[in-house]
N, C-alpha and C positions, 0 to 999 in steps of 0.2 A: 945056763942062762936062764934066768928066772922071766918066765912071761908074766907081763901086765894083764890084770884081769881087765876083762872088758864086760860093760854091761849088755844086756840082752838087746839084740839089734830088732828094732821095729820097723816092719814094712809097711808102707803106706802106698794108697792107690786111690784114685778117682774113680769112684763106681758109675757105670753107665745108668743113667735115669731111664728106665723102661715103662714108666707110666705117661701115658700118651698126652694126659690132661694136666700134666707137670707144667710150670710156668717155664721150665727150661727145657722142654721137650722139643726137638725141632720141628715136628710136625704141627705142634702148637702153633710156632711162629709163622709158619707157612700159612695156616689158616688163619690167622690174624691178619697177614698182610693182605690175603684175598679178600676177607671182610672189609676191611679198610677201603679197598679199590672199589669194590661194588657199592658201598655207601657214597664214596666221591661220585660215581658214576650216576647213581639215583639222585642225588641232591642236584648235580650238573642237568640232568634231563628236566627235573621239575622246574629248575630256575628257568631254563630256556623255554619251556613250554607253558609254564603257568605265570610267573613272576615276569618273563620278559614281555608278553602282551600287554599285561597291565601297566607297567613303566611306559611302553610304548604310546598306550591309549592315553595316559596321563600326560605325556608329552604333546599328543595331538590335539587334546582337549585346551592346552594351554595356548596352541597356536591357533585353534580353530574350534571356539567352544560349540556345544550342542545343546540346544534347547530342550528341557526334559519336561514331561508333564507333571503338573501339579500333584500333590498327593490328594486322593480321595476325601479323607477325613481329616481336616485340619480345623483350628480354631484361630491360628494367627493371622491377624489382619495384614493385607498388604499395606506397603508404606507409600506415602507420597499421594497425589492427586488422581482421581480416576480419569481415564480419558474422556474425550467428549462423546457425544452420543452417535456419531457416523463412525464406528470401528469398523475397521477391517476385520471379518471374522477370522477366527484363528484356523491355522490348517489342521487338516487330520490326514493321518498316515493309512494308507491302504496296501494291502500285501497281496501279491498274486504268487501262487505258489506252483510249480511245475514239478511233478515227479516223474522220473523214468527208473527204469530196471537198475541202474548203476548208481545215479546221483539226484539229490533235490536241490533245485535252484529257486532261491528266494529273491524276489525284485520288490523294492520298496519304491512307492511314488508318494509324493506329497502334493495335494492340491487343495486349493482355498475354497470353503464352501460357499458356493453363490447361490442365494435364493431364488426362488420363482421369478421375484421382480427385477432382478439385476444386481450387479455387485455394488453400484452407488446409491442404493435405496435400503433403508433398514425399515422392514415392515414388522411391527409388534402386534402380538395379540393378547389380549386380556385373558387370562385362564382363571378358573374357579379357585377359591380358598382351600378347596380339598386337596389341590396340587401340593400344598405345604405338609401334609400330614406325616410323610416319611420320605427317605431318597427314593424310593421306587416310584412313588407317585410325581415326585419331581421329574425323576428321569421319564416317565410316561407321559407328562405334559411336555417336556421338552422335546420328546421323539415326535408327538402329535403336531407341534408348531412346525418343526423341520419337514415333516411328511407334507404339510401343507404349503411349504415353501416360504414360511416366515423366518426371520432371522434374529427375533426376538420375542421373549413373552413377558407380559406386565403381571406381577405378583402382588397381591394384597398382604403388604405387610402388616399395616396397622388398620384395623377396622373400626367403623364408625361407632363402636362401643368402646374403643380405646384399647382394646386387647391387642397384643402384639401377637404375629405367628411365626416367631422364632426366638431363639434364646439369645436375650438381649444382655449386654454387658453394662446397661445404664442402671445405676444402683436404685435410683427411685421407681424404674420400671420394675426392677423385682420385687422392691418393698410394697408397692401397691397391688402387686399381683398381675400384673399386665403381661407378665413374661416367666418362664421358669426354664430351668436346665434340661428338662425333657424334651424340650423342643429344638429342631434343626438350627446349626447355626447358620450364620449368614455365609459363611465360607464353604460349608456343606452344601448349601443351596446352589452357589454359583457354580461350585466345582462339577456337581451332578449335572446341570444345565449344559455346561460346557462338553460333556461327553458327547452332545449331539450338535456342537456347534451354535449353541443358542445364547445369545446374551440375555441378561436379566434386568429388568426395570422395576423398580420398586413404586408402589402405590400406597400412600399414608393419607389417613385422616387428621386432620391437625386438631383444631379447636372442638369438632365434634367428637368428644371424649368424655365418658362418664365414668371410667375407672381410676384414672389418677386424681381428679377432685373430689372422688368417693373416699379416698384413702387420706389425701394430704388437704389440710383447711387452704394452705398456700396454693396459688394457681386456680383456685375456685372462688365463685361469686359467694361473697359474703354479707350477712347483713351490716349495716353500719354499726350495729354494736360489738362488732367482731367476734362473737361466739357462734352463730347461728349460720349453717352453711344453706344457700339458696338452692332450691330444686325447681323444675320446669314444671311441675304438677305436685300434688298433694302426695305424701309418701304412700298413703293406701291405695293411692290410684296410678302407682308406679313411677313417681316423679323422681327425676335424676339430676345430678348436679352436671355443670358444664366446665371446661376450661375457661378461664378468664383472660382474655388478651390484655387486659389492663393490668394485670399482675405480672411483673416480669418473670416469676418462677414458670408461668407456661411457657414462655417463649424458650427459656432455658431448657426445659425439659425436652420440648420439640426438637431443639437445636442438637442435644445430645443423641437423640435417636437418628435425625438426618445425618450427624457426621459419622455416626457408627456403620451407616448403610453406605455412605459415601466410600469409605475406606475398604470396604468389604469387596468390592469388584462389581457392584451394581451400576449400569452405566448412567443411568437417569433416575431421578425421583419425581413422581407427580403428587403435587399436594393438594387433596381435596377438603372438603368440610371446613374452609375457614369462614365459617359463618357465626353470626350471633344466634342463641335460642330466641324463640318466638315471646318477647317480653310482654306483659301487660302493663298498662300505666300504673297500676298500683304498685309494681315492682320497683320503678324508680324511688318511691317513697321509702323502701326498706333497703336499697342496696345503693342508690345514688343516682342523681339527675345525668351523670356523665353517660349511662347507657342509652339515653335518647339524644344525646347531642351527635348530629352526623359527622361533624369535624372530629371529635374526639373519638367517635366509633372508627373512622377511615385511619385515624392514626394508630389506633391499637391494632387494627389488623395488619397494616404495613409494618408495624414493630415487629410483629410475630413473623412474617414472612420474610423479612428482610434479615431477623436474627437468623433464620434458617439457612437464607441465601449465603449468609457470612461463613458458614462452616461447610456447606455443601453447595458448591457452585454448579453443579448440574440439576439442581433442584429446581422446578418451576411450577406455576400457579395453574390449577385446571379450573377452567370456566366454560360455561354454556353459552354458545352464540344466540341461541334463542333467549337466554336469560339477559344477555348483554343488550340484545335489541329491546328488550323491556325494561331495563334499567334496574334489574333484581340482583346483578351480581356485586353485590356491595363489596368485595374484596378485588374486584377487577379495577385497579387503578394503575394503569400502565406508567403514567408520568411518575408517579411515585415509588413504584415498584422496582428493586435493585436486582430482580432475578433477571437472566438474559432471555429466558424462553417462557412461553406460556402454553398451555395444552387448552384447545379450543374445541369443545365437545360440537361435533356437526352431525344432526340427525335430519335428513333430508326429508322424511315424513311429517316434521314440525312446520315446514315453511311451505305453507299453501296460498299465504296472503304477501302482500307486499309488506315491506319493514324497514326499518331506518338504523343504521349503524352511523357513528360519528357524523351525524348530520347528513348522511347520503342514503338515498332510498334504493333499494333494491327490490325487484318484482320478479319472483320465481314463476309466475303464471305463463302458461303456454311454452315452457322450455323444456328441452329434451332432457333426459337424466344427465347426459355428459355436460350440457351448458349449466344446469342447476348445479352440480357438484362445484363446476368451475367458479361460478358466480357467490357461492357459499364460502369458498375457500380465499375469494379476494374480499369478501365482507370480513372475514375473521382477521386477515392480513390489516386491513385498513383500522380495524378497531384497535388492534394489538399496539399500533405505531411502530417504533423501532425494534421491538423484541422480537425473536425468533419465534414463529408460530409452527406449533406442532399440531396437526390436525388429529382429533381423536373421532374417527367416523364409526357412528353407529350402524352395524350392518345387520341388525336383528330381520329385518324384512327384505334384506337384499339376497338375490341369487347369486351363485358363485361368478356367473357372467357380470353381473352388476358390481360385484366387489372387485373384480379386475378390472372393469373399466373405471371405477371410481380411484382406484390406486393408480392407474395410469394416468388419469387426468392430473391427479395432484403432483405426480412426478413429473409431468411435463410442465407444471406451473411451478417448478422449482423446490418443493418440499422434498427434503432427503431423509426426514423420519415420519412415518405415519403409524398412528395406532389404531387398532381394530377392535371392537367390542360389540357385545350383543345386549 
């Protein structure tokens, strides 16, 4: 029997993979499984301890929002109108920390800052222009006011030269050199003062401005020929130009400055220097007879002040009680003034003889200090008619006890805001 030839038999087998790091090694699979479980555990821990509290916090904020402090450096103005003068001071948080061997307990309490003279009274103090040099000097001034028990400080933002002491966003203020970007912004000033719970009040000189009219022909007094700018003296003797209230450009410029101050968080604006320069009779021949017409002069002054009032409701006219009694305060026309408040300067040392206000006679002779302050305050109120009177008390020659007495008397007579200056 013939055997059929068969081919060579090939034996196959599946070799064991002895390389530990091979993709098919069983130990490799076990390690991968363990690592996967570890990663999942870590992610779960992080999610629970980090992401979880954040989500919870966001949910709580939606239910009960928490007020946060404003940024220290910011140039963005606040929107809307500024609150009225009598503002409840912002609260400040203080922390008491108790440390033991095992744990540290932090307790936070929130208390409203109440000035020396009570929660219902806003007492402001006029600080030096040096306070606006930098943030440190602003804070120092605010701290000094708080240490004395005041709740606001008055800052000279526009000087009688026309120069501004802050970085303005008004184009013409930048163009004429009244302001520059190296100065503090209004928001920086307000935020620095708030660190000591101090509110800011602005003082600006209006028509007593020699910077804007020195650069722009508009808004200045110009000869009738239209090409020559009027100066209050010869150039070689330091003659200066003035803002001209008969020109609408002057009111527009001042309104622009008042508007940005209003929006920045300053609670009030005191408008000083709303006056005419001392004209000679010969000046009328080159400028125009309107500068000698009492009715036209009064109308021009009121147009500037009311233009400011249109954009800055918290702005008020500054006038001196002694000047009112002597009829030298030309801009003091309560019946024509749209501003709701007037700032009346009261210097008790100036009143030693009887005087008349609104056809009423007042005699400070033989009055004690308390009664004299009360009488001067009443005279200010009568002179101002329906306007809110904010007394500006000159305390230069007063002792601390006299200042406290004067503030107490004014408060007892219904004044809610009182300004002090030296």
